[in-house]
Each structure stands twice: as C-alpha cells, then as structure tokens.
C-alpha positions as CSV (number, residue, x, y, z in Angstrom):
1,M,0.1,0.0,-0.1
2,S,1.6,3.3,-1.0
3,P,1.8,6.2,1.6
4,V,-1.2,8.1,-0.1
5,Q,-3.4,5.1,0.5
6,R,-2.3,4.5,3.9
7,T,-2.9,8.3,4.3
8,V,-6.7,8.3,3.4
9,S,-7.7,5.3,4.7
10,R,-6.2,6.1,7.8
11,T,-8.1,9.5,7.4
12,L,-11.4,7.9,6.5
13,L,-10.7,5.3,9.8
14,V,-10.6,8.4,12.0
15,L,-13.6,10.4,10.0
16,V,-15.9,7.4,10.8
17,A,-14.3,7.1,14.4
18,M,-15.3,11.0,14.9
19,F,-19.0,10.0,13.3
20,A,-19.5,7.2,15.5
21,F,-18.3,9.2,18.6
22,A,-20.6,12.3,18.1
23,F,-23.7,10.0,17.8
24,A,-23.1,8.0,20.9
25,L,-22.2,11.4,22.8
26,V,-25.7,12.2,23.3
27,P,-26.5,8.9,25.4
28,L,-23.2,9.2,26.9
29,Y,-23.8,12.7,28.2
30,D,-27.5,11.1,29.3
31,V,-25.7,8.4,31.5
32,F,-23.3,10.7,32.9
33,C,-25.9,13.5,33.7
34,R,-27.7,10.5,35.7
35,V,-24.5,8.9,37.4
36,T,-23.8,11.8,38.7
37,G,-26.6,14.3,38.9
38,L,-25.7,16.9,36.8
39,N,-28.2,19.1,35.0
40,G,-30.6,18.0,38.3
41,K,-30.8,14.7,36.2
42,V,-31.3,11.6,38.8
43,D,-32.0,8.2,38.5
44,T,-35.2,7.6,39.9
45,T,-36.2,3.9,38.7
46,A,-33.9,2.5,41.5
47,Q,-33.9,5.1,43.8
48,A,-37.8,5.2,43.6
49,L,-37.9,1.9,45.1
50,V,-36.4,2.6,48.2
51,H,-38.3,3.2,51.2
52,E,-36.6,4.7,54.2
53,G,-37.4,6.2,57.4
54,V,-38.0,10.4,57.9
55,D,-35.2,11.7,59.2
56,E,-36.9,13.7,62.1
57,S,-34.3,15.2,63.9
58,R,-33.0,17.4,61.3
59,Y,-34.9,19.9,58.4
60,V,-33.5,21.1,55.0
61,T,-34.9,24.2,53.5
62,V,-35.7,23.7,49.9
63,Q,-36.4,26.6,47.9
64,L,-37.8,26.8,44.5
65,V,-36.9,29.2,41.5
66,T,-38.3,29.5,38.6
67,R,-37.3,31.3,35.4
68,S,-38.5,31.8,31.8
69,G,-35.4,31.3,29.0
70,A,-35.2,33.6,26.3
71,G,-37.7,32.5,23.1
72,L,-40.6,31.5,25.2
73,P,-43.3,33.6,25.5
74,W,-44.1,31.3,29.2
75,R,-44.4,31.3,32.7
76,L,-43.8,28.7,35.6
77,E,-45.5,29.2,38.3
78,V,-44.9,27.0,41.7
79,E,-47.4,27.0,44.8
80,Q,-44.6,27.4,47.2
81,R,-41.3,29.0,46.5
82,Q,-39.8,27.7,49.4
83,L,-40.6,24.7,52.7
84,R,-38.8,22.9,55.3
85,M,-38.6,19.1,54.7
86,H,-37.0,16.2,57.1
87,P,-34.3,13.9,54.8
88,G,-36.6,10.8,53.9
89,Q,-40.1,12.5,53.6
90,T,-41.6,12.4,50.2
91,V,-43.1,16.4,49.1
92,E,-45.1,17.3,46.6
93,V,-45.3,20.8,45.2
94,G,-47.6,21.7,42.2
95,F,-46.0,23.8,39.1
96,T,-48.2,25.6,36.5
97,F,-47.0,26.3,33.1
98,V,-48.8,29.4,31.4
99,N,-48.5,30.6,27.7
100,Q,-48.5,33.9,27.8
101,G,-47.7,34.1,23.7
102,A,-50.2,34.3,20.4
103,A,-49.8,30.9,19.5
104,E,-48.9,27.1,20.4
105,Q,-45.7,26.3,21.8
106,W,-43.2,23.6,22.7
107,G,-41.2,24.0,25.6
108,R,-39.1,22.2,28.4
109,A,-38.1,23.2,32.1
110,V,-34.7,21.9,32.7
111,P,-33.6,21.7,36.2
112,S,-30.3,22.4,38.0
113,V,-29.6,21.8,41.9
114,T,-27.3,23.4,44.6
115,P,-25.4,22.8,46.2
116,S,-24.3,20.0,43.4
117,Q,-23.4,17.7,46.2
118,A,-26.9,17.6,46.9
119,N,-27.4,16.0,43.7
120,R,-26.7,12.4,44.4
121,H,-29.1,12.8,47.2
122,L,-32.6,14.1,45.3
123,R,-35.0,11.4,44.4
124,K,-37.1,13.0,42.1
125,L,-39.7,10.1,41.9
126,S,-42.8,12.3,39.1
127,C,-40.9,15.2,37.8
128,F,-42.1,17.4,34.1
129,C,-38.5,17.4,34.0
130,F,-36.8,17.2,30.5
131,E,-40.0,16.3,29.2
132,E,-41.4,18.4,26.2
133,Q,-45.0,20.4,26.8
134,R,-46.8,21.5,24.5
135,L,-49.0,24.7,25.7
136,A,-51.6,26.3,23.2
137,A,-51.9,30.3,23.5
138,G,-53.3,31.1,26.6
139,E,-53.2,27.6,27.9
140,R,-52.6,26.5,31.7
141,L,-51.0,23.2,32.3
142,A,-50.6,22.0,36.0
143,L,-48.0,19.2,37.0
144,P,-46.5,17.9,40.1
145,L,-42.9,17.7,41.1
146,V,-42.9,14.8,43.8
147,F,-39.4,14.5,45.5
148,Q,-37.2,13.4,48.6
149,L,-33.9,14.1,50.1
150,D,-32.7,11.2,51.2
151,R,-31.3,10.5,54.7
152,D,-27.6,10.3,53.6
153,L,-27.6,14.1,52.8
154,P,-24.5,15.5,54.5
155,A,-25.4,16.8,57.5
156,E,-23.6,20.4,56.8
157,I,-26.3,20.8,54.0
158,H,-28.9,23.2,55.4
159,T,-30.4,24.5,52.3
160,V,-31.0,22.8,48.6
161,T,-32.0,25.3,45.3
162,L,-34.0,23.6,42.6
163,V,-33.8,25.7,39.5
164,Y,-35.9,25.0,37.0
165,T,-35.5,26.9,33.8
166,L,-37.8,27.1,30.8
167,Y,-36.5,26.5,27.3
168,P,-38.3,26.7,24.1
169,V,-37.8,23.6,21.9
170,A,-38.5,23.6,18.2
171,S,-41.4,21.8,16.6
172,G,-39.1,19.9,14.3
173,E,-36.9,18.5,16.9
174,I,-40.2,16.9,18.8
175,A,-41.0,15.4,15.0
176,R,-37.7,14.2,14.3
177,R,-37.9,12.2,17.8
178,A,-41.5,10.9,17.1
179,P,-40.5,7.8,14.9
180,E,-37.7,7.1,17.6
181,A,-40.2,7.2,20.5
182,Q,-42.8,5.1,18.4
183,G,-40.4,2.4,17.2
184,G,-38.2,2.2,20.6
185,E,-38.9,0.7,23.6
186,A,-42.1,-0.6,24.8
C-alpha cells in the first residue's frame, strides 16, 4: 500500500470513528448526568423503590426558583417557593406552565440543583423535567413535582435550591424524535 493510500485509509477510519463518537455522545452524556446528578438528572428507577424512614431530627430548607429562557413566552409558577422538610420525607409541589404567547409553542423545563453535592441525594419520583410540553396560546398546564432528599444528605447541607428554567423546543426537534419513540422501547 502506498503512503497516499495509507493516509487516505487512516483519515477515513478517523472520520468514521469521530462520527460514531459524536452519534454516541448524547446517550453517553445522559448516562453521565444520571450517574452524577449533573443538570438535575437523577436516576429515579432504582431509587424510587427505596422506602426509608424519615429523619425527623433535622430539617432542610428547599427553595424552588423558576425562570423563563429567551424565546419562550411562557411563565412557570410554583405553589410554594420555599418549604422545610425532613430528609427521607416525600414532598409534592405543584407547578403551573402558562403560555402567554399568541400561538402554540413547545417548551421544556430544565432543572439545576445547588449545592451540586445535593444532586446525589435528590430523588425525583415524579417530575416534568426534560419532558417537552405543548401549550396552546393562553393555555395553563398544572404538573406535580414529587421528590425526596435521602437520609444520607450531608449534615452540613441545610438549604437545597432547585432552579427550573424554561427553554423553547423547536417543533422540528419533536417531529424528528417522534419516530424514535414509536419504534423504541415498549
């Protein structure tokens, strides 16, 4: 094989490897976020099955903050902006999405948790996080957030802040994912 053919074949091999890596990056990032709790993603499947006692010896203050990202004329309201809870206690808080625009729009609420080490101790049993929502003009949609802070939450953490930021989702993005959802998991 000549040096030119070798260079071309190696370049093509690197190109294929780069394409495969880029294609696998989204699922790898999703797994990484679920393991580390980054961006508020927490693995709820196994954790939701754990029923532990409530640690009534201490309280943790949970602050709930909502923000609207640019390009989405929605408002996200929360029933309670702040609550006190015991680690291990299950809490439900209502959120309401309101489309203040003149047309139907798709949006998504993306959470973040502060301090970051609290991510590993947050169990979202029911959450609208990362799910696309469709609202007609003027429509309101009420959804719950059901969560726990586990008993292993470090004692030095007295306040946990959950911030939900609304972002627009292009309707084309929803349409591209629809065939995947239909042919995917049952």
